[in-house]
N, CA, C, O and the ligand as a Tripos MOL2 file, in Angstrom:
@<TRIPOS>MOLECULE
protein
  301   299    76     0     0
PROTEIN
NO_CHARGES

@<TRIPOS>ATOM
      1 N         -11.8580   10.3030  -12.9210 N.3       1 MET1
      2 CA        -11.5180    9.9520  -11.5480 C.3       1 MET1
      3 C         -10.2060    9.1810  -11.5240 C.2       1 MET1
      4 O          -9.9700    8.3020  -12.3530 O.2       1 MET1
      5 N          -9.3650    9.5200  -10.5700 N.am      2 ALA2
      6 CA         -8.0880    8.8250  -10.4480 C.3       2 ALA2
      7 C          -7.9670    8.2290   -9.0620 C.2       2 ALA2
      8 O          -8.5710    8.7100   -8.1040 O.2       2 ALA2
      9 N          -7.1840    7.1830   -8.9710 N.am      3 ILE3
     10 CA         -6.9590    6.5230   -7.6960 C.3       3 ILE3
     11 C          -5.5200    6.7900   -7.2620 C.2       3 ILE3
     12 O          -4.5730    6.5130   -7.9990 O.2       3 ILE3
     13 N          -5.3760    7.3180   -6.0820 N.am      4 HIS4
     14 CA         -4.0430    7.5810   -5.5410 C.3       4 HIS4
     15 C          -3.5340    6.3540   -4.8160 C.2       4 HIS4
     16 O          -4.2590    5.7180   -4.0510 O.2       4 HIS4
     17 N          -2.2720    6.0300   -5.0680 N.am      5 TYR5
     18 CA         -1.6350    4.9530   -4.3230 C.3       5 TYR5
     19 C          -0.6450    5.5890   -3.3650 C.2       5 TYR5
     20 O           0.2420    6.3360   -3.7780 O.2       5 TYR5
     21 N          -0.8010    5.2900   -2.0900 N.am      6 ARG6
     22 CA          0.0460    5.9210   -1.0880 C.3       6 ARG6
     23 C           0.6850    4.8590   -0.2060 C.2       6 ARG6
     24 O           0.0440    3.8890    0.1980 O.2       6 ARG6
     25 N           1.9610    5.0690    0.0800 N.am      7 CYS7
     26 CA          2.6770    4.1280    0.9450 C.3       7 CYS7
     27 C           2.1090    4.2300    2.3510 C.2       7 CYS7
     28 O           2.0240    5.3230    2.9130 O.2       7 CYS7
     29 N           1.7230    3.1010    2.9170 N.am      8 ARG8
     30 CA          1.0990    3.1480    4.2370 C.3       8 ARG8
     31 C           2.1370    3.3070    5.3430 C.2       8 ARG8
     32 O           1.7850    3.5320    6.5010 O.2       8 ARG8
     33 N           3.4080    3.1900    4.9890 N.am      9 HIS9
     34 CA          4.4540    3.3130    6.0040 C.3       9 HIS9
     35 C           5.0170    4.7330    6.0760 C.2       9 HIS9
     36 O           5.1840    5.2730    7.1690 O.2       9 HIS9
     37 N           5.3100    5.3370    4.9350 N.am     10 CYS10
     38 CA          5.9180    6.6740    4.9710 C.3      10 CYS10
     39 C           5.0100    7.7220    4.3320 C.2      10 CYS10
     40 O           5.3900    8.8900    4.2390 O.2      10 CYS10
     41 N           3.8320    7.3290    3.8960 N.am     11 GLU11
     42 CA          2.8280    8.2450    3.3410 C.3      11 GLU11
     43 C           3.2490    8.9320    2.0480 C.2      11 GLU11
     44 O           2.6570    9.9440    1.6710 O.2      11 GLU11
     45 N           4.2500    8.4080    1.3680 N.am     12 THR12
     46 CA          4.6470    8.9380    0.0730 C.3      12 THR12
     47 C           3.6270    8.5150   -0.9700 C.2      12 THR12
     48 O           3.1390    7.3850   -0.9540 O.2      12 THR12
     49 N           3.3070    9.4390   -1.8850 N.am     13 GLU13
     50 CA          2.4120    9.0180   -2.9580 C.3      13 GLU13
     51 C           3.2210    8.2320   -3.9750 C.2      13 GLU13
     52 O           4.1800    8.7400   -4.5560 O.2      13 GLU13
     53 N           2.8190    6.9890   -4.1800 N.am     14 VAL14
     54 CA          3.5660    6.0900   -5.0380 C.3      14 VAL14
     55 C           3.1420    6.2630   -6.4890 C.2      14 VAL14
     56 O           3.9650    6.1620   -7.3980 O.2      14 VAL14
     57 N           1.8740    6.5210   -6.7010 N.am     15 GLY15
     58 CA          1.4170    6.6640   -8.0700 C.3      15 GLY15
     59 C          -0.0400    7.0580   -8.1610 C.2      15 GLY15
     60 O          -0.7590    7.1190   -7.1630 O.2      15 GLY15
     61 N          -0.4490    7.3190   -9.3720 N.am     16 LEU16
     62 CA         -1.8090    7.7460   -9.6340 C.3      16 LEU16
     63 C          -2.3020    6.9210  -10.8170 C.2      16 LEU16
     64 O          -1.7120    6.9650  -11.8960 O.2      16 LEU16
     65 N          -3.3750    6.1720  -10.6170 N.am     17 LEU17
     66 CA         -3.8530    5.3400  -11.7080 C.3      17 LEU17
     67 C          -5.2480    5.7730  -12.1450 C.2      17 LEU17
     68 O          -6.1000    6.0900  -11.3150 O.2      17 LEU17
     69 N          -5.4690    5.7840  -13.4470 N.am     18 PRO18
     70 CA         -6.7290    6.2890  -13.9910 C.3      18 PRO18
     71 C          -7.8710    5.2840  -13.9480 C.2      18 PRO18
     72 O          -8.4960    5.0150  -14.9730 O.2      18 PRO18
     73 N          -8.1460    4.7330  -12.7890 N.am     19 PHE19
     74 CA         -9.2850    3.8360  -12.6630 C.3      19 PHE19
     75 C         -10.5540    4.6560  -12.5100 C.2      19 PHE19
     76 O         -10.5150    5.8000  -12.0560 O.2      19 PHE19
     77 N         -11.6740    4.0680  -12.8890 N.am     20 ASP20
     78 CA        -12.9200    4.8220  -12.7980 C.3      20 ASP20
     79 C         -13.6840    4.5190  -11.5130 C.2      20 ASP20
     80 O         -14.5890    5.2640  -11.1380 O.2      20 ASP20
     81 N         -13.3260    3.4390  -10.8440 N.am     21 SER21
     82 CA        -14.0650    3.1480   -9.6180 C.3      21 SER21
     83 C         -13.2640    2.2720   -8.6720 C.2      21 SER21
     84 O         -12.2700    1.6520   -9.0490 O.2      21 SER21
     85 N         -13.7290    2.2400   -7.4350 N.am     22 GLU22
     86 CA        -13.1500    1.3960   -6.4050 C.3      22 GLU22
     87 C         -13.1990   -0.0590   -6.8310 C.2      22 GLU22
     88 O         -12.2940   -0.8440   -6.5480 O.2      22 GLU22
     89 N         -14.2770   -0.3950   -7.5160 N.am     23 GLU23
     90 CA        -14.5050   -1.7520   -7.9870 C.3      23 GLU23
     91 C         -13.3450   -2.2400   -8.8720 C.2      23 GLU23
     92 O         -12.9270   -3.3940   -8.7740 O.2      23 GLU23
     93 N         -12.8300   -1.3480   -9.7370 N.am     24 SER24
     94 CA        -11.7150   -1.7160  -10.6160 C.3      24 SER24
     95 C         -10.4760   -2.0240   -9.8090 C.2      24 SER24
     96 O          -9.7180   -2.9370  -10.1370 O.2      24 SER24
     97 N         -10.2720   -1.2500   -8.7410 N.am     25 VAL25
     98 CA         -9.1060   -1.4630   -7.8780 C.3      25 VAL25
     99 C          -9.2230   -2.8270   -7.2020 C.2      25 VAL25
    100 O          -8.2660   -3.5990   -7.1410 O.2      25 VAL25
    101 N         -10.4200   -3.0980   -6.7000 N.am     26 ARG26
    102 CA        -10.6440   -4.3770   -6.0190 C.3      26 ARG26
    103 C         -10.3820   -5.5410   -6.9440 C.2      26 ARG26
    104 O          -9.7850   -6.5420   -6.5490 O.2      26 ARG26
    105 N         -10.8390   -5.4030   -8.1990 N.am     27 LYS27
    106 CA        -10.6500   -6.4940   -9.1570 C.3      27 LYS27
    107 C          -9.1840   -6.6800   -9.4790 C.2      27 LYS27
    108 O          -8.6910   -7.8060   -9.5460 O.2      27 LYS27
    109 N          -8.4840   -5.5650   -9.6790 N.am     28 LEU28
    110 CA         -7.0660   -5.6290  -10.0310 C.3      28 LEU28
    111 C          -6.2620   -6.3410   -8.9490 C.2      28 LEU28
    112 O          -5.4090   -7.1760   -9.2500 O.2      28 LEU28
    113 N          -6.5330   -6.0110   -7.6970 N.am     29 HIS29
    114 CA         -5.7510   -6.5800   -6.6020 C.3      29 HIS29
    115 C          -6.4280   -7.7970   -5.9780 C.2      29 HIS29
    116 O          -5.9180   -8.3810   -5.0220 O.2      29 HIS29
    117 N          -7.5720   -8.1700   -6.5240 N.am     30 GLN30
    118 CA         -8.3350   -9.3150   -6.0310 C.3      30 GLN30
    119 C          -8.5770   -9.2240   -4.5270 C.2      30 GLN30
    120 O          -8.2950  -10.1570   -3.7760 O.2      30 GLN30
    121 N          -9.1010   -8.0890   -4.1150 N.am     31 LEU31
    122 CA         -9.3920   -7.8710   -2.7090 C.3      31 LEU31
    123 C         -10.8150   -8.2990   -2.4020 C.2      31 LEU31
    124 O         -11.7260   -8.0530   -3.1940 O.2      31 LEU31
    125 N         -11.0120   -8.9390   -1.2560 N.am     32 ASN32
    126 CA        -12.3730   -9.1900   -0.8240 C.3      32 ASN32
    127 C         -12.8890   -7.9460   -0.1050 C.2      32 ASN32
    128 O         -12.1580   -6.9670    0.0460 O.2      32 ASN32
    129 N         -14.1240   -7.9800    0.3310 N.am     33 GLU33
    130 CA        -14.7250   -6.7780    0.8950 C.3      33 GLU33
    131 C         -13.9720   -6.2550    2.1190 C.2      33 GLU33
    132 O         -13.7880   -5.0510    2.2970 O.2      33 GLU33
    133 N         -13.5510   -7.1860    2.9400 N.am     34 GLU34
    134 CA        -12.8320   -6.8240    4.1620 C.3      34 GLU34
    135 C         -11.5200   -6.1340    3.8400 C.2      34 GLU34
    136 O         -11.1740   -5.1100    4.4270 O.2      34 GLU34
    137 N         -10.7910   -6.7230    2.8850 N.am     35 GLU35
    138 CA         -9.5020   -6.1550    2.4900 C.3      35 GLU35
    139 C          -9.6980   -4.7950    1.8310 C.2      35 GLU35
    140 O          -8.9210   -3.8660    2.0490 O.2      35 GLU35
    141 N         -10.7340   -4.6970    1.0330 N.am     36 ALA36
    142 CA        -11.0150   -3.4300    0.3640 C.3      36 ALA36
    143 C         -11.2530   -2.3360    1.3970 C.2      36 ALA36
    144 O         -10.7730   -1.2120    1.2450 O.2      36 ALA36
    145 N         -11.9870   -2.6670    2.4360 N.am     37 GLU37
    146 CA        -12.2650   -1.6980    3.4860 C.3      37 GLU37
    147 C         -10.9830   -1.2460    4.1750 C.2      37 GLU37
    148 O         -10.8430   -0.0950    4.5880 O.2      37 GLU37
    149 N         -10.0560   -2.1870    4.2850 N.am     38 GLN38
    150 CA         -8.8140   -1.9180    4.9710 C.3      38 GLN38
    151 C          -7.8610   -1.0690    4.1190 C.2      38 GLN38
    152 O          -7.1580   -0.2010    4.6360 O.2      38 GLN38
    153 N          -7.8520   -1.3300    2.8220 N.am     39 TYR39
    154 CA         -6.8340   -0.7010    1.9860 C.3      39 TYR39
    155 C          -7.3340    0.4630    1.1440 C.2      39 TYR39
    156 O          -6.5450    1.3090    0.7230 O.2      39 TYR39
    157 N          -8.6320    0.5130    0.8950 N.am     40 ILE40
    158 CA         -9.1470    1.5580    0.0210 C.3      40 ILE40
    159 C          -9.8990    2.5940    0.8460 C.2      40 ILE40
    160 O         -10.8300    2.2570    1.5770 O.2      40 ILE40
    161 N          -9.4990    3.8370    0.7300 N.am     41 HIS41
    162 CA        -10.1410    4.9030    1.4920 C.3      41 HIS41
    163 C         -10.6460    5.9730    0.5600 C.2      41 HIS41
    164 O         -10.0140    6.3010   -0.4450 O.2      41 HIS41
    165 N         -11.7980    6.5120    0.9110 N.am     42 LYS42
    166 CA        -12.3570    7.5960    0.1260 C.3      42 LYS42
    167 C         -12.2940    8.8540    0.9880 C.2      42 LYS42
    168 O         -12.7610    8.8480    2.1270 O.2      42 LYS42
    169 N         -11.7230    9.9270    0.4560 N.am     43 ASP43
    170 CA        -11.7040   11.1210    1.2930 C.3      43 ASP43
    171 C         -12.8590   12.0510    0.9190 C.2      43 ASP43
    172 O         -13.6010   11.8140   -0.0340 O.2      43 ASP43
    173 N         -12.9760   13.1180    1.7100 N.am     44 HIS44
    174 CA        -14.1770   13.9650    1.5990 C.3      44 HIS44
    175 C         -14.3520   14.6440    0.2430 C.2      44 HIS44
    176 O         -15.4780   14.9560   -0.1430 O.2      44 HIS44
    177 N         -13.2540   14.8790   -0.4930 N.am     45 ASN45
    178 CA        -13.4820   15.4830   -1.8090 C.3      45 ASN45
    179 C         -13.6440   14.4580   -2.9250 C.2      45 ASN45
    180 O         -13.5600   14.7870   -4.1090 O.2      45 ASN45
    181 N         -13.8790   13.2090   -2.5270 N.am     46 GLY46
    182 CA        -14.2280   12.2110   -3.5290 C.3      46 GLY46
    183 C         -13.0520   11.4440   -4.1000 C.2      46 GLY46
    184 O         -13.2300   10.5620   -4.9400 O.2      46 GLY46
    185 N         -11.8370   11.7780   -3.6460 N.am     47 ASP47
    186 CA        -10.6670   11.0500   -4.1180 C.3      47 ASP47
    187 C         -10.5820    9.6900   -3.4340 C.2      47 ASP47
    188 O         -10.9980    9.5260   -2.2870 O.2      47 ASP47
    189 N         -10.0470    8.7440   -4.1420 N.am     48 THR48
    190 CA         -9.8730    7.4210   -3.5600 C.3      48 THR48
    191 C          -8.3870    7.1530   -3.3880 C.2      48 THR48
    192 O          -7.5980    7.3760   -4.3060 O.2      48 THR48
    193 N          -8.0110    6.6800   -2.2220 N.am     49 THR49
    194 CA         -6.6130    6.3830   -1.9360 C.3      49 THR49
    195 C          -6.4740    4.9130   -1.5780 C.2      49 THR49
    196 O          -7.2670    4.3710   -0.8080 O.2      49 THR49
    197 N          -5.4710    4.2840   -2.1370 N.am     50 VAL50
    198 CA         -5.2030    2.8900   -1.8310 C.3      50 VAL50
    199 C          -3.8950    2.8170   -1.0450 C.2      50 VAL50
    200 O          -2.8780    3.3680   -1.4670 O.2      50 VAL50
    201 N          -3.9290    2.1370    0.0940 N.am     51 ASP51
    202 CA         -2.7150    1.9320    0.8720 C.3      51 ASP51
    203 C          -1.8750    0.8710    0.2060 C.2      51 ASP51
    204 O          -2.3680   -0.2130   -0.1070 O.2      51 ASP51
    205 N          -0.6070    1.1760   -0.0140 N.am     52 CYS52
    206 CA          0.2780    0.1570   -0.5670 C.3      52 CYS52
    207 C           1.6460    0.3500    0.0760 C.2      52 CYS52
    208 O           1.7480    0.9180    1.1630 O.2      52 CYS52
    209 N           2.6770   -0.1110   -0.5780 N.am     53 ILE53
    210 CA          4.0040    0.0510    0.0050 C.3      53 ILE53
    211 C           4.9580    0.5390   -1.0770 C.2      53 ILE53
    212 O           4.9390    0.0280   -2.1970 O.2      53 ILE53
    213 N           5.7930    1.5240   -0.7520 N.am     54 CYS54
    214 CA          6.7140    2.0630   -1.7510 C.3      54 CYS54
    215 C           7.9670    1.1820   -1.8180 C.2      54 CYS54
    216 O           8.1980    0.3310   -0.9590 O.2      54 CYS54
    217 N           8.7530    1.4100   -2.8490 N.am     55 GLU55
    218 CA          9.9450    0.5870   -3.0590 C.3      55 GLU55
    219 C          10.8880    0.6600   -1.8750 C.2      55 GLU55
    220 O          11.4580   -0.3400   -1.4410 O.2      55 GLU55
    221 N          11.0350    1.8770   -1.3630 N.am     56 HIS56
    222 CA         11.9670    2.0990   -0.2660 C.3      56 HIS56
    223 C          11.5720    1.2820    0.9710 C.2      56 HIS56
    224 O          12.4040    0.6020    1.5710 O.2      56 HIS56
    225 N          10.2890    1.3620    1.3380 N.am     57 CYS57
    226 CA          9.8330    0.6430    2.5210 C.3      57 CYS57
    227 C           9.8310   -0.8600    2.2890 C.2      57 CYS57
    228 O          10.0730   -1.6410    3.2100 O.2      57 CYS57
    229 N           9.5580   -1.2550    1.0600 N.am     58 GLU58
    230 CA          9.5680   -2.6800    0.7510 C.3      58 GLU58
    231 C          10.9790   -3.2310    0.9610 C.2      58 GLU58
    232 O          11.1590   -4.3120    1.5220 O.2      58 GLU58
    233 N          11.9710   -2.4730    0.5050 N.am     59 GLU59
    234 CA         13.3620   -2.8690    0.6840 C.3      59 GLU59
    235 C          13.6990   -2.9970    2.1610 C.2      59 GLU59
    236 O          14.3120   -3.9770    2.5850 O.2      59 GLU59
    237 N          13.2900   -1.9900    2.9500 N.am     60 SER60
    238 CA         13.5880   -1.9990    4.3800 C.3      60 SER60
    239 C          12.9630   -3.2100    5.0460 C.2      60 SER60
    240 O          13.5840   -3.8610    5.8860 O.2      60 SER60
    241 N          11.7240   -3.5070    4.6630 N.am     61 LEU61
    242 CA         11.0360   -4.6390    5.2780 C.3      61 LEU61
    243 C          11.6920   -5.9560    4.9000 C.2      61 LEU61
    244 O          11.7710   -6.8900    5.6990 O.2      61 LEU61
    245 N          12.1630   -6.0040    3.6480 N.am     62 LYS62
    246 CA         12.8170   -7.2190    3.1760 C.3      62 LYS62
    247 C          14.1160   -7.4300    3.9320 C.2      62 LYS62
    248 O          14.5070   -8.5570    4.2340 O.2      62 LYS62
    249 N          14.7820   -6.3020    4.2340 N.am     63 GLN63
    250 CA         16.0790   -6.3920    4.8970 C.3      63 GLN63
    251 C          15.9300   -6.6590    6.3850 C.2      63 GLN63
    252 O          16.8470   -7.1740    7.0250 O.2      63 GLN63
    253 N          14.7870   -6.3130    6.9260 N.am     64 PHE64
    254 CA         14.6100   -6.4110    8.3690 C.3      64 PHE64
    255 C          14.8450   -7.8180    8.9350 C.2      64 PHE64
    256 O          15.5320   -7.9540    9.9470 O.2      64 PHE64
    257 N          14.2950   -8.8650    8.3100 N.am     65 PRO65
    258 CA         14.5130  -10.2110    8.8650 C.3      65 PRO65
    259 C          15.9890  -10.5650    8.9070 C.2      65 PRO65
    260 O          16.4430  -11.2220    9.8440 O.2      65 PRO65
    261 N          16.7540  -10.1330    7.8880 N.am     66 ASP66
    262 CA         18.1960  -10.4010    7.8750 C.3      66 ASP66
    263 C          18.8690   -9.6760    9.0240 C.2      66 ASP66
    264 O          19.7270  -10.2170    9.7220 O.2      66 ASP66
    265 N          18.4500   -8.4390    9.1930 N.am     67 TYR67
    266 CA         19.0290   -7.6090   10.2330 C.3      67 TYR67
    267 C          18.7760   -8.2600   11.5930 C.2      67 TYR67
    268 O          19.6560   -8.3240   12.4510 O.2      67 TYR67
    269 N          17.5590   -8.7350   11.7560 N.am     68 TYR68
    270 CA         17.1640   -9.3730   12.9980 C.3      68 TYR68
    271 C          17.9990  -10.6340   13.2410 C.2      68 TYR68
    272 O          18.4760  -10.8790   14.3490 O.2      68 TYR68
    273 N          18.1590  -11.4170   12.1880 N.am     69 ALA69
    274 CA         18.9210  -12.6520   12.2780 C.3      69 ALA69
    275 C          20.3730  -12.3500   12.6190 C.2      69 ALA69
    276 O          21.0040  -13.0530   13.4080 O.2      69 ALA69
    277 N          20.8860  -11.2930   12.0080 N.am     70 LEU70
    278 CA         22.2660  -10.9100   12.2320 C.3      70 LEU70
    279 C          22.4710  -10.4960   13.6830 C.2      70 LEU70
    280 O          23.4580  -10.8690   14.3160 O.2      70 LEU70
    281 N          21.5320   -9.7260   14.1950 N.am     71 LYS71
    282 CA         21.6140   -9.2610   15.5590 C.3      71 LYS71
    283 C          21.6490  -10.4380   16.5340 C.2      71 LYS71
    284 O          22.3960  -10.4530   17.5120 O.2      71 LYS71
    285 N          20.8110  -11.4140   16.2210 N.am     72 LYS72
    286 CA         20.7330  -12.5980   17.0690 C.3      72 LYS72
    287 C          22.0460  -13.3740   17.0300 C.2      72 LYS72
    288 O          22.5390  -13.8970   18.0300 O.2      72 LYS72
    289 N          22.5720  -13.4140   15.8250 N.am     73 TRP73
    290 CA         23.8010  -14.1690   15.6060 C.3      73 TRP73
    291 C          24.9750  -13.5320   16.3360 C.2      73 TRP73
    292 O          25.8840  -14.2210   16.7980 O.2      73 TRP73
    293 N          24.9410  -12.1870   16.4360 N.am     74 LEU74
    294 CA         26.0270  -11.4390   17.0860 C.3      74 LEU74
    295 C          25.9940  -11.5790   18.6090 C.2      74 LEU74
    296 O          27.0120  -11.3700   19.2690 O.2      74 LEU74
    297 N          24.8690  -11.9200   19.1540 N.am     75 GLN75
    298 CA         24.7600  -11.9410   20.6160 C.3      75 GLN75
    299 C          25.4440  -13.1430   21.2530 C.2      75 GLN75
    300 O          25.4290  -13.2850   22.4760 O.2      75 GLN75
    301 ZN          7.2480    4.0830    2.0120 Zn       76 ZN76
@<TRIPOS>BOND
     1     1     2 1
     2     2     3 1
     3     3     4 2
     4     3     5 am
     5     5     6 1
     6     6     7 1
     7     7     8 2
     8     7     9 am
     9     9    10 1
    10    10    11 1
    11    11    12 2
    12    11    13 am
    13    13    14 1
    14    14    15 1
    15    15    16 2
    16    15    17 am
    17    17    18 1
    18    18    19 1
    19    19    20 2
    20    19    21 am
    21    21    22 1
    22    22    23 1
    23    23    24 2
    24    23    25 am
    25    25    26 1
    26    26    27 1
    27    27    28 2
    28    27    29 am
    29    29    30 1
    30    30    31 1
    31    31    32 2
    32    31    33 am
    33    33    34 1
    34    34    35 1
    35    35    36 2
    36    35    37 am
    37    37    38 1
    38    38    39 1
    39    39    40 2
    40    39    41 am
    41    41    42 1
    42    42    43 1
    43    43    44 2
    44    43    45 am
    45    45    46 1
    46    46    47 1
    47    47    48 2
    48    47    49 am
    49    49    50 1
    50    50    51 1
    51    51    52 2
    52    51    53 am
    53    53    54 1
    54    54    55 1
    55    55    56 2
    56    55    57 am
    57    57    58 1
    58    58    59 1
    59    59    60 2
    60    59    61 am
    61    61    62 1
    62    62    63 1
    63    63    64 2
    64    63    65 am
    65    65    66 1
    66    66    67 1
    67    67    68 2
    68    67    69 am
    69    69    70 1
    70    70    71 1
    71    71    72 2
    72    71    73 am
    73    73    74 1
    74    74    75 1
    75    75    76 2
    76    75    77 am
    77    77    78 1
    78    78    79 1
    79    79    80 2
    80    79    81 am
    81    81    82 1
    82    82    83 1
    83    83    84 2
    84    83    85 am
    85    85    86 1
    86    86    87 1
    87    87    88 2
    88    87    89 am
    89    89    90 1
    90    90    91 1
    91    91    92 2
    92    91    93 am
    93    93    94 1
    94    94    95 1
    95    95    96 2
    96    95    97 am
    97    97    98 1
    98    98    99 1
    99    99   100 2
   100    99   101 am
   101   101   102 1
   102   102   103 1
   103   103   104 2
   104   103   105 am
   105   105   106 1
   106   106   107 1
   107   107   108 2
   108   107   109 am
   109   109   110 1
   110   110   111 1
   111   111   112 2
   112   111   113 am
   113   113   114 1
   114   114   115 1
   115   115   116 2
   116   115   117 am
   117   117   118 1
   118   118   119 1
   119   119   120 2
   120   119   121 am
   121   121   122 1
   122   122   123 1
   123   123   124 2
   124   123   125 am
   125   125   126 1
   126   126   127 1
   127   127   128 2
   128   127   129 am
   129   129   130 1
   130   130   131 1
   131   131   132 2
   132   131   133 am
   133   133   134 1
   134   134   135 1
   135   135   136 2
   136   135   137 am
   137   137   138 1
   138   138   139 1
   139   139   140 2
   140   139   141 am
   141   141   142 1
   142   142   143 1
   143   143   144 2
   144   143   145 am
   145   145   146 1
   146   146   147 1
   147   147   148 2
   148   147   149 am
   149   149   150 1
   150   150   151 1
   151   151   152 2
   152   151   153 am
   153   153   154 1
   154   154   155 1
   155   155   156 2
   156   155   157 am
   157   157   158 1
   158   158   159 1
   159   159   160 2
   160   159   161 am
   161   161   162 1
   162   162   163 1
   163   163   164 2
   164   163   165 am
   165   165   166 1
   166   166   167 1
   167   167   168 2
   168   167   169 am
   169   169   170 1
   170   170   171 1
   171   171   172 2
   172   171   173 am
   173   173   174 1
   174   174   175 1
   175   175   176 2
   176   175   177 am
   177   177   178 1
   178   178   179 1
   179   179   180 2
   180   179   181 am
   181   181   182 1
   182   182   183 1
   183   183   184 2
   184   183   185 am
   185   185   186 1
   186   186   187 1
   187   187   188 2
   188   187   189 am
   189   189   190 1
   190   190   191 1
   191   191   192 2
   192   191   193 am
   193   193   194 1
   194   194   195 1
   195   195   196 2
   196   195   197 am
   197   197   198 1
   198   198   199 1
   199   199   200 2
   200   199   201 am
   201   201   202 1
   202   202   203 1
   203   203   204 2
   204   203   205 am
   205   205   206 1
   206   206   207 1
   207   207   208 2
   208   207   209 am
   209   209   210 1
   210   210   211 1
   211   211   212 2
   212   211   213 am
   213   213   214 1
   214   214   215 1
   215   215   216 2
   216   215   217 am
   217   217   218 1
   218   218   219 1
   219   219   220 2
   220   219   221 am
   221   221   222 1
   222   222   223 1
   223   223   224 2
   224   223   225 am
   225   225   226 1
   226   226   227 1
   227   227   228 2
   228   227   229 am
   229   229   230 1
   230   230   231 1
   231   231   232 2
   232   231   233 am
   233   233   234 1
   234   234   235 1
   235   235   236 2
   236   235   237 am
   237   237   238 1
   238   238   239 1
   239   239   240 2
   240   239   241 am
   241   241   242 1
   242   242   243 1
   243   243   244 2
   244   243   245 am
   245   245   246 1
   246   246   247 1
   247   247   248 2
   248   247   249 am
   249   249   250 1
   250   250   251 1
   251   251   252 2
   252   251   253 am
   253   253   254 1
   254   254   255 1
   255   255   256 2
   256   255   257 am
   257   257   258 1
   258   258   259 1
   259   259   260 2
   260   259   261 am
   261   261   262 1
   262   262   263 1
   263   263   264 2
   264   263   265 am
   265   265   266 1
   266   266   267 1
   267   267   268 2
   268   267   269 am
   269   269   270 1
   270   270   271 1
   271   271   272 2
   272   271   273 am
   273   273   274 1
   274   274   275 1
   275   275   276 2
   276   275   277 am
   277   277   278 1
   278   278   279 1
   279   279   280 2
   280   279   281 am
   281   281   282 1
   282   282   283 1
   283   283   284 2
   284   283   285 am
   285   285   286 1
   286   286   287 1
   287   287   288 2
   288   287   289 am
   289   289   290 1
   290   290   291 1
   291   291   292 2
   292   291   293 am
   293   293   294 1
   294   294   295 1
   295   295   296 2
   296   295   297 am
   297   297   298 1
   298   298   299 1
   299   299   300 2
@<TRIPOS>SUBSTRUCTURE
     1 MET1         2 RESIDUE 1 A MET
     2 ALA2         6 RESIDUE 1 A ALA
     3 ILE3        10 RESIDUE 1 A ILE
     4 HIS4        14 RESIDUE 1 A HIS
     5 TYR5        18 RESIDUE 1 A TYR
     6 ARG6        22 RESIDUE 1 A ARG
     7 CYS7        26 RESIDUE 1 A CYS
     8 ARG8        30 RESIDUE 1 A ARG
     9 HIS9        34 RESIDUE 1 A HIS
    10 CYS10       38 RESIDUE 1 A CYS
    11 GLU11       42 RESIDUE 1 A GLU
    12 THR12       46 RESIDUE 1 A THR
    13 GLU13       50 RESIDUE 1 A GLU
    14 VAL14       54 RESIDUE 1 A VAL
    15 GLY15       58 RESIDUE 1 A GLY
    16 LEU16       62 RESIDUE 1 A LEU
    17 LEU17       66 RESIDUE 1 A LEU
    18 PRO18       70 RESIDUE 1 A PRO
    19 PHE19       74 RESIDUE 1 A PHE
    20 ASP20       78 RESIDUE 1 A ASP
    21 SER21       82 RESIDUE 1 A SER
    22 GLU22       86 RESIDUE 1 A GLU
    23 GLU23       90 RESIDUE 1 A GLU
    24 SER24       94 RESIDUE 1 A SER
    25 VAL25       98 RESIDUE 1 A VAL
    26 ARG26      102 RESIDUE 1 A ARG
    27 LYS27      106 RESIDUE 1 A LYS
    28 LEU28      110 RESIDUE 1 A LEU
    29 HIS29      114 RESIDUE 1 A HIS
    30 GLN30      118 RESIDUE 1 A GLN
    31 LEU31      122 RESIDUE 1 A LEU
    32 ASN32      126 RESIDUE 1 A ASN
    33 GLU33      130 RESIDUE 1 A GLU
    34 GLU34      134 RESIDUE 1 A GLU
    35 GLU35      138 RESIDUE 1 A GLU
    36 ALA36      142 RESIDUE 1 A ALA
    37 GLU37      146 RESIDUE 1 A GLU
    38 GLN38      150 RESIDUE 1 A GLN
    39 TYR39      154 RESIDUE 1 A TYR
    40 ILE40      158 RESIDUE 1 A ILE
    41 HIS41      162 RESIDUE 1 A HIS
    42 LYS42      166 RESIDUE 1 A LYS
    43 ASP43      170 RESIDUE 1 A ASP
    44 HIS44      174 RESIDUE 1 A HIS
    45 ASN45      178 RESIDUE 1 A ASN
    46 GLY46      182 RESIDUE 1 A GLY
    47 ASP47      186 RESIDUE 1 A ASP
    48 THR48      190 RESIDUE 1 A THR
    49 THR49      194 RESIDUE 1 A THR
    50 VAL50      198 RESIDUE 1 A VAL
    51 ASP51      202 RESIDUE 1 A ASP
    52 CYS52      206 RESIDUE 1 A CYS
    53 ILE53      210 RESIDUE 1 A ILE
    54 CYS54      214 RESIDUE 1 A CYS
    55 GLU55      218 RESIDUE 1 A GLU
    56 HIS56      222 RESIDUE 1 A HIS
    57 CYS57      226 RESIDUE 1 A CYS
    58 GLU58      230 RESIDUE 1 A GLU
    59 GLU59      234 RESIDUE 1 A GLU
    60 SER60      238 RESIDUE 1 A SER
    61 LEU61      242 RESIDUE 1 A LEU
    62 LYS62      246 RESIDUE 1 A LYS
    63 GLN63      250 RESIDUE 1 A GLN
    64 PHE64      254 RESIDUE 1 A PHE
    65 PRO65      258 RESIDUE 1 A PRO
    66 ASP66      262 RESIDUE 1 A ASP
    67 TYR67      266 RESIDUE 1 A TYR
    68 TYR68      270 RESIDUE 1 A TYR
    69 ALA69      274 RESIDUE 1 A ALA
    70 LEU70      278 RESIDUE 1 A LEU
    71 LYS71      282 RESIDUE 1 A LYS
    72 LYS72      286 RESIDUE 1 A LYS
    73 TRP73      290 RESIDUE 1 A TRP
    74 LEU74      294 RESIDUE 1 A LEU
    75 GLN75      298 RESIDUE 1 A GLN
    76 ZN76       301 GROUP 0 **** ****
């Protein structure tokens, strides 16, 4: 069984990790039950997908506050 990691912003598959269960994912990311429900999804053919963020979107999000600040500064 493998766990798919998918970017929750652009839906790109970020990676595939050879975990054997949802439980391993929860332990790795130290998710509580609520968070696990939010980020870990099981689809109908038994695959497990974890919502995460890809490098590209992470960069954009990191840049966004600067962009916002700049816009404010320009006004
Ligand atoms: Zn992305």
